[in-house]
A tleap script that builds the chain and sets N, CA, C and O, in Angstrom:
source leaprc.protein.ff14SB
mol = sequence {
  NMET THR ALA SER THR MET PRO LYS GLU TYR
  ARG CYS THR ARG ASN ALA LEU TYR THR HIE
  ASP CYS LEU GLY ARG ASP ASP ILE THR ALA
  ARG GLN GLY TYR TYR ILE LYS ALA ASN SER
  GLU GLU GLU ALA TRP GLN LYS MET ALA THR
  ARG PHE PRO GLU GLU VAL LYS ALA GLY PHE
  THR VAL GLN GLU TRP GLU SER PHE SER VAL
  LYS VAL VAL GLU ILE ARG ARG ASP GLU GLU
  GLY ASN ILE ILE CGLU
}
set mol.1.N position { -15.046 -8.545 18.698 }
set mol.1.CA position { -15.095 -9.000 17.317 }
set mol.1.C position { -14.360 -10.320 17.176 }
set mol.1.O position { -13.289 -10.508 17.752 }
set mol.2.N position { -14.927 -11.214 16.424 }
set mol.2.CA position { -14.240 -12.471 16.139 }
set mol.2.C position { -13.384 -12.272 14.900 }
set mol.2.O position { -13.538 -11.285 14.181 }
set mol.3.N position { -12.483 -13.209 14.654 }
set mol.3.CA position { -11.600 -13.098 13.493 }
set mol.3.C position { -12.384 -13.015 12.192 }
set mol.3.O position { -11.950 -12.349 11.253 }
set mol.4.N position { -13.534 -13.684 12.122 }
set mol.4.CA position { -14.309 -13.689 10.884 }
set mol.4.C position { -15.046 -12.370 10.640 }
set mol.4.O position { -15.434 -12.087 9.507 }
set mol.5.N position { -15.250 -11.545 11.698 }
set mol.5.CA position { -15.954 -10.274 11.518 }
set mol.5.C position { -15.020 -9.072 11.516 }
set mol.5.O position { -15.465 -7.941 11.320 }
set mol.6.N position { -13.746 -9.303 11.730 }
set mol.6.CA position { -12.792 -8.199 11.715 }
set mol.6.C position { -12.533 -7.763 10.281 }
set mol.6.O position { -12.473 -8.596 9.376 }
set mol.7.N position { -12.379 -6.459 10.071 }
set mol.7.CA position { -12.083 -5.995 8.712 }
set mol.7.C position { -10.753 -6.556 8.214 }
set mol.7.O position { -9.842 -6.825 8.998 }
set mol.8.N position { -10.663 -6.725 6.915 }
set mol.8.CA position { -9.417 -7.155 6.285 }
set mol.8.C position { -8.654 -5.903 5.869 }
set mol.8.O position { -9.195 -4.797 5.877 }
set mol.9.N position { -7.400 -6.096 5.510 }
set mol.9.CA position { -6.602 -4.986 5.012 }
set mol.9.C position { -6.447 -5.141 3.507 }
set mol.9.O position { -6.183 -6.234 3.006 }
set mol.10.N position { -6.613 -4.035 2.796 }
set mol.10.CA position { -6.506 -4.033 1.335 }
set mol.10.C position { -5.468 -3.006 0.916 }
set mol.10.O position { -5.379 -1.920 1.489 }
set mol.11.N position { -4.685 -3.368 -0.094 }
set mol.11.CA position { -3.746 -2.418 -0.697 }
set mol.11.C position { -4.440 -1.854 -1.926 }
set mol.11.O position { -4.824 -2.586 -2.837 }
set mol.12.N position { -4.589 -0.542 -1.929 }
set mol.12.CA position { -5.299 0.126 -3.015 }
set mol.12.C position { -4.347 1.091 -3.716 }
set mol.12.O position { -3.569 1.791 -3.068 }
set mol.13.N position { -4.417 1.121 -5.032 }
set mol.13.CA position { -3.632 2.078 -5.804 }
set mol.13.C position { -4.557 2.860 -6.718 }
set mol.13.O position { -5.611 2.377 -7.133 }
set mol.14.N position { -4.140 4.067 -7.017 }
set mol.14.CA position { -4.914 4.940 -7.893 }
set mol.14.C position { -4.554 4.622 -9.342 }
set mol.14.O position { -3.373 4.546 -9.682 }
set mol.15.N position { -5.555 4.437 -10.195 }
set mol.15.CA position { -5.313 4.114 -11.600 }
set mol.15.C position { -5.104 5.343 -12.472 }
set mol.15.O position { -4.562 5.230 -13.571 }
set mol.16.N position { -5.524 6.514 -12.002 }
set mol.16.CA position { -5.384 7.743 -12.796 }
set mol.16.C position { -3.911 7.987 -13.100 }
set mol.16.O position { -3.040 7.695 -12.281 }
set mol.17.N position { -3.647 8.518 -14.273 }
set mol.17.CA position { -2.272 8.806 -14.666 }
set mol.17.C position { -1.666 9.854 -13.746 }
set mol.17.O position { -2.320 10.840 -13.408 }
set mol.18.N position { -0.425 9.646 -13.343 }
set mol.18.CA position { 0.286 10.652 -12.568 }
set mol.18.C position { 0.713 11.748 -13.537 }
set mol.18.O position { 1.059 11.461 -14.683 }
set mol.19.N position { 0.692 12.970 -13.100 }
set mol.19.CA position { 1.036 14.080 -13.997 }
set mol.19.C position { 2.478 14.525 -13.834 }
set mol.19.O position { 3.008 15.197 -14.719 }
set mol.20.N position { 3.134 14.174 -12.730 }
set mol.20.CA position { 4.531 14.581 -12.541 }
set mol.20.C position { 5.472 13.482 -13.037 }
set mol.20.O position { 5.070 12.331 -13.209 }
set mol.21.N position { 6.704 13.852 -13.257 }
set mol.21.CA position { 7.699 12.924 -13.813 }
set mol.21.C position { 8.222 12.005 -12.701 }
set mol.21.O position { 9.017 12.426 -11.861 }
set mol.22.N position { 7.768 10.749 -12.707 }
set mol.22.CA position { 8.210 9.766 -11.721 }
set mol.22.C position { 7.982 8.375 -12.317 }
set mol.22.O position { 7.340 8.242 -13.359 }
set mol.23.N position { 8.504 7.348 -11.663 }
set mol.23.CA position { 8.326 5.970 -12.150 }
set mol.23.C position { 6.856 5.585 -12.231 }
set mol.23.O position { 6.443 4.911 -13.175 }
set mol.24.N position { 6.063 6.006 -11.249 }
set mol.24.CA position { 4.655 5.640 -11.197 }
set mol.24.C position { 3.807 6.245 -12.301 }
set mol.24.O position { 2.680 5.804 -12.529 }
set mol.25.N position { 4.338 7.254 -12.992 }
set mol.25.CA position { 3.574 7.861 -14.086 }
set mol.25.C position { 3.237 6.839 -15.165 }
set mol.25.O position { 2.117 6.812 -15.674 }
set mol.26.N position { 4.208 6.002 -15.511 }
set mol.26.CA position { 4.014 5.033 -16.587 }
set mol.26.C position { 3.933 3.583 -16.109 }
set mol.26.O position { 3.540 2.701 -16.873 }
set mol.27.N position { 4.300 3.333 -14.863 }
set mol.27.CA position { 4.339 1.969 -14.334 }
set mol.27.C position { 3.503 1.900 -13.059 }
set mol.27.O position { 3.938 2.348 -11.999 }
set mol.28.N position { 2.307 1.338 -13.167 }
set mol.28.CA position { 1.386 1.294 -12.015 }
set mol.28.C position { 1.951 0.479 -10.860 }
set mol.28.O position { 1.581 0.714 -9.709 }
set mol.29.N position { 2.846 -0.484 -11.140 }
set mol.29.CA position { 3.418 -1.294 -10.062 }
set mol.29.C position { 4.387 -0.484 -9.202 }
set mol.29.O position { 4.719 -0.904 -8.094 }
set mol.30.N position { 4.843 0.665 -9.689 }
set mol.30.CA position { 5.769 1.504 -8.925 }
set mol.30.C position { 5.038 2.521 -8.060 }
set mol.30.O position { 5.670 3.350 -7.404 }
set mol.31.N position { 3.723 2.464 -8.056 }
set mol.31.CA position { 2.944 3.462 -7.333 }
set mol.31.C position { 2.806 3.133 -5.851 }
set mol.31.O position { 2.842 1.973 -5.440 }
set mol.32.N position { 2.648 4.195 -5.065 }
set mol.32.CA position { 2.436 4.057 -3.629 }
set mol.32.C position { 1.082 3.427 -3.383 }
set mol.32.O position { 0.100 3.782 -4.035 }
set mol.33.N position { 1.024 2.499 -2.452 }
set mol.33.CA position { -0.239 1.880 -2.094 }
set mol.33.C position { -0.843 2.532 -0.864 }
set mol.33.O position { -0.127 3.058 -0.012 }
set mol.34.N position { -2.141 2.494 -0.777 }
set mol.34.CA position { -2.870 2.953 0.394 }
set mol.34.C position { -3.407 1.701 1.071 }
set mol.34.O position { -4.064 0.881 0.430 }
set mol.35.N position { -3.137 1.551 2.341 }
set mol.35.CA position { -3.541 0.357 3.063 }
set mol.35.C position { -4.802 0.685 3.856 }
set mol.35.O position { -4.775 1.489 4.787 }
set mol.36.N position { -5.897 0.055 3.474 }
set mol.36.CA position { -7.217 0.388 4.000 }
set mol.36.C position { -7.852 -0.831 4.642 }
set mol.36.O position { -7.863 -1.913 4.055 }
set mol.37.N position { -8.376 -0.660 5.838 }
set mol.37.CA position { -9.123 -1.735 6.498 }
set mol.37.C position { -10.586 -1.606 6.088 }
set mol.37.O position { -11.186 -0.538 6.207 }
set mol.38.N position { -11.147 -2.709 5.606 }
set mol.38.CA position { -12.535 -2.717 5.134 }
set mol.38.C position { -13.073 -4.136 5.231 }
set mol.38.O position { -12.316 -5.092 5.397 }
set mol.39.N position { -14.388 -4.256 5.126 }
set mol.39.CA position { -15.034 -5.574 5.189 }
set mol.39.C position { -15.081 -6.277 3.842 }
set mol.39.O position { -15.381 -7.469 3.777 }
set mol.40.N position { -14.787 -5.553 2.762 }
set mol.40.CA position { -14.814 -6.159 1.427 }
set mol.40.C position { -14.000 -5.299 0.467 }
set mol.40.O position { -13.654 -4.159 0.777 }
set mol.41.N position { -13.699 -5.860 -0.702 }
set mol.41.CA position { -13.007 -5.088 -1.738 }
set mol.41.C position { -13.848 -3.879 -2.147 }
set mol.41.O position { -13.318 -2.793 -2.380 }
set mol.42.N position { -15.143 -4.079 -2.229 }
set mol.42.CA position { -16.042 -2.989 -2.629 }
set mol.42.C position { -15.997 -1.839 -1.627 }
set mol.42.O position { -15.982 -0.670 -2.012 }
set mol.43.N position { -15.974 -2.184 -0.328 }
set mol.43.CA position { -15.900 -1.133 0.694 }
set mol.43.C position { -14.566 -0.388 0.617 }
set mol.43.O position { -14.527 0.833 0.773 }
set mol.44.N position { -13.479 -1.115 0.378 }
set mol.44.CA position { -12.170 -0.473 0.229 }
set mol.44.C position { -12.182 0.457 -0.974 }
set mol.44.O position { -11.643 1.562 -0.907 }
set mol.45.N position { -12.792 0.021 -2.079 }
set mol.45.CA position { -12.901 0.853 -3.284 }
set mol.45.C position { -13.674 2.132 -2.962 }
set mol.45.O position { -13.284 3.219 -3.387 }
set mol.46.N position { -14.762 1.999 -2.216 }
set mol.46.CA position { -15.575 3.164 -1.839 }
set mol.46.C position { -14.781 4.142 -0.973 }
set mol.46.O position { -14.921 5.357 -1.116 }
set mol.47.N position { -13.959 3.618 -0.087 }
set mol.47.CA position { -13.133 4.498 0.753 }
set mol.47.C position { -12.127 5.263 -0.097 }
set mol.47.O position { -11.852 6.435 0.164 }
set mol.48.N position { -11.579 4.603 -1.109 }
set mol.48.CA position { -10.676 5.299 -2.035 }
set mol.48.C position { -11.443 6.367 -2.818 }
set mol.48.O position { -10.932 7.464 -3.044 }
set mol.49.N position { -12.659 6.045 -3.227 }
set mol.49.CA position { -13.476 6.998 -3.975 }
set mol.49.C position { -13.789 8.231 -3.129 }
set mol.49.O position { -13.885 9.341 -3.654 }
set mol.50.N position { -13.945 8.037 -1.833 }
set mol.50.CA position { -14.189 9.165 -0.941 }
set mol.50.C position { -12.941 10.036 -0.822 }
set mol.50.O position { -13.034 11.263 -0.781 }
set mol.51.N position { -11.781 9.399 -0.768 }
set mol.51.CA position { -10.515 10.146 -0.673 }
set mol.51.C position { -10.183 10.877 -1.967 }
set mol.51.O position { -9.687 12.004 -1.947 }
set mol.52.N position { -10.464 10.224 -3.094 }
set mol.52.CA position { -10.067 10.764 -4.395 }
set mol.52.C position { -11.271 10.805 -5.340 }
set mol.52.O position { -11.287 10.078 -6.333 }
set mol.53.N position { -12.275 11.637 -5.056 }
set mol.53.CA position { -13.496 11.642 -5.869 }
set mol.53.C position { -13.252 12.028 -7.330 }
set mol.53.O position { -14.000 11.612 -8.215 }
set mol.54.N position { -12.218 12.814 -7.581 }
set mol.54.CA position { -11.913 13.221 -8.951 }
set mol.54.C position { -11.318 12.086 -9.782 }
set mol.54.O position { -11.158 12.234 -10.993 }
set mol.55.N position { -10.985 10.944 -9.146 }
set mol.55.CA position { -10.362 9.822 -9.853 }
set mol.55.C position { -11.279 8.604 -9.961 }
set mol.55.O position { -10.825 7.524 -10.341 }
set mol.56.N position { -12.556 8.764 -9.633 }
set mol.56.CA position { -13.499 7.641 -9.679 }
set mol.56.C position { -13.592 7.061 -11.085 }
set mol.56.O position { -13.663 5.843 -11.247 }
set mol.57.N position { -13.594 7.920 -12.101 }
set mol.57.CA position { -13.718 7.443 -13.487 }
set mol.57.C position { -12.549 6.519 -13.861 }
set mol.57.O position { -12.752 5.499 -14.520 }
set mol.58.N position { -11.330 6.874 -13.441 }
set mol.58.CA position { -10.152 6.041 -13.731 }
set mol.58.C position { -10.151 4.781 -12.864 }
set mol.58.O position { -9.619 3.747 -13.266 }
set mol.59.N position { -10.744 4.872 -11.686 }
set mol.59.CA position { -10.856 3.715 -10.808 }
set mol.59.C position { -9.642 3.475 -9.937 }
set mol.59.O position { -8.693 4.259 -9.931 }
set mol.60.N position { -9.688 2.381 -9.205 }
set mol.60.CA position { -8.647 2.021 -8.255 }
set mol.60.C position { -8.413 0.515 -8.327 }
set mol.60.O position { -9.336 -0.255 -8.591 }
set mol.61.N position { -7.192 0.115 -8.092 }
set mol.61.CA position { -6.870 -1.308 -8.006 }
set mol.61.C position { -6.909 -1.687 -6.530 }
set mol.61.O position { -6.277 -1.031 -5.702 }
set mol.62.N position { -7.645 -2.737 -6.200 }
set mol.62.CA position { -7.800 -3.161 -4.805 }
set mol.62.C position { -7.364 -4.621 -4.704 }
set mol.62.O position { -7.866 -5.483 -5.426 }
set mol.63.N position { -6.419 -4.884 -3.794 }
set mol.63.CA position { -5.927 -6.245 -3.576 }
set mol.63.C position { -5.969 -6.550 -2.088 }
set mol.63.O position { -5.573 -5.720 -1.271 }
set mol.64.N position { -6.444 -7.735 -1.735 }
set mol.64.CA position { -6.394 -8.121 -0.329 }
set mol.64.C position { -4.925 -8.207 0.073 }
set mol.64.O position { -4.093 -8.704 -0.685 }
set mol.65.N position { -4.619 -7.724 1.264 }
set mol.65.CA position { -3.236 -7.630 1.712 }
set mol.65.C position { -3.089 -8.331 3.048 }
set mol.65.O position { -3.970 -8.225 3.901 }
set mol.66.N position { -2.008 -9.034 3.240 }
set mol.66.CA position { -1.749 -9.676 4.520 }
set mol.66.C position { -0.577 -8.972 5.177 }
set mol.66.O position { 0.538 -8.975 4.655 }
set mol.67.N position { -0.838 -8.375 6.315 }
set mol.67.CA position { 0.208 -7.666 7.054 }
set mol.67.C position { 1.238 -8.649 7.588 }
set mol.67.O position { 0.972 -9.844 7.716 }
set mol.68.N position { 2.387 -8.140 7.889 }
set mol.68.CA position { 3.425 -8.950 8.503 }
set mol.68.C position { 4.267 -8.054 9.393 }
set mol.68.O position { 4.341 -6.844 9.177 }
set mol.69.N position { 4.894 -8.645 10.383 }
set mol.69.CA position { 5.744 -7.888 11.301 }
set mol.69.C position { 7.114 -7.697 10.689 }
set mol.69.O position { 7.634 -8.572 9.997 }
set mol.70.N position { 7.683 -6.551 10.952 }
set mol.70.CA position { 9.015 -6.234 10.444 }
set mol.70.C position { 9.894 -5.863 11.630 }
set mol.70.O position { 9.483 -5.084 12.490 }
set mol.71.N position { 11.085 -6.412 11.678 }
set mol.71.CA position { 12.040 -6.073 12.718 }
set mol.71.C position { 13.213 -5.368 12.047 }
set mol.71.O position { 13.854 -5.930 11.158 }
set mol.72.N position { 13.494 -4.141 12.472 }
set mol.72.CA position { 14.589 -3.372 11.909 }
set mol.72.C position { 15.800 -3.564 12.805 }
set mol.72.O position { 15.721 -3.381 14.020 }
set mol.73.N position { 16.922 -3.934 12.196 }
set mol.73.CA position { 18.144 -4.209 12.949 }
set mol.73.C position { 19.268 -3.353 12.378 }
set mol.73.O position { 19.464 -3.294 11.164 }
set mol.74.N position { 20.000 -2.691 13.266 }
set mol.74.CA position { 21.156 -1.911 12.833 }
set mol.74.C position { 22.380 -2.818 12.855 }
set mol.74.O position { 22.635 -3.513 13.839 }
set mol.75.N position { 23.125 -2.804 11.772 }
set mol.75.CA position { 24.360 -3.580 11.695 }
set mol.75.C position { 25.499 -2.578 11.563 }
set mol.75.O position { 25.523 -1.755 10.649 }
set mol.76.N position { 26.443 -2.666 12.495 }
set mol.76.CA position { 27.590 -1.761 12.453 }
set mol.76.C position { 28.847 -2.555 12.110 }
set mol.76.O position { 28.982 -3.732 12.443 }
set mol.77.N position { 29.753 -1.865 11.435 }
set mol.77.CA position { 31.018 -2.500 11.047 }
set mol.77.C position { 32.184 -1.660 11.565 }
set mol.77.O position { 32.088 -0.441 11.707 }
set mol.78.N position { 33.293 -2.359 11.844 }
set mol.78.CA position { 34.500 -1.644 12.241 }
set mol.78.C position { 35.240 -1.157 10.993 }
set mol.78.O position { 34.766 -1.327 9.869 }
set mol.79.N position { 36.412 -0.548 11.211 }
set mol.79.CA position { 37.178 0.017 10.083 }
set mol.79.C position { 37.572 -1.030 9.033 }
set mol.79.O position { 37.790 -0.698 7.867 }
set mol.80.N position { 37.661 -2.287 9.454 }
set mol.80.CA position { 38.060 -3.355 8.544 }
set mol.80.C position { 36.867 -4.022 7.869 }
set mol.80.O position { 37.042 -4.942 7.071 }
set mol.81.N position { 35.652 -3.567 8.183 }
set mol.81.CA position { 34.467 -4.118 7.550 }
set mol.81.C position { 33.844 -5.287 8.300 }
set mol.81.O position { 32.877 -5.878 7.820 }
set mol.82.N position { 34.383 -5.633 9.472 }
set mol.82.CA position { 33.831 -6.722 10.273 }
set mol.82.C position { 32.580 -6.255 11.014 }
set mol.82.O position { 32.510 -5.121 11.487 }
set mol.83.N position { 31.608 -7.139 11.102 }
set mol.83.CA position { 30.385 -6.805 11.820 }
set mol.83.C position { 30.664 -6.742 13.306 }
set mol.83.O position { 31.287 -7.639 13.875 }
set mol.84.N position { 30.192 -5.664 13.935 }
set mol.84.CA position { 30.327 -5.493 15.381 }
set mol.84.C position { 29.085 -6.088 16.018 }
set mol.84.O position { 27.968 -5.670 15.712 }
set mol.85.N position { 29.269 -7.059 16.899 }
set mol.85.CA position { 28.143 -7.722 17.561 }
set mol.85.C position { 27.558 -6.858 18.647 }
set mol.85.O position { 26.601 -7.261 19.308 }
savepdb mol mol.pdb
quit
């Protein structure tokens, strides 16, 4: 596959109201995203519809997403609060 034919990654969120008491119930920006590889926004939407068929009427928010590498580093401190190299 060439770069132009490789699927893109999309961040999708469910628009249906959450029923439990959490931040995402009233604030859609606080909701967990689903990261889906697809050839288009429409295909990503369809994949969400397959996962959550009962929420098709409410719909889904689909945004193109650009992945990035993350490096996790442990930082330790001594009793005085100095960073241990």
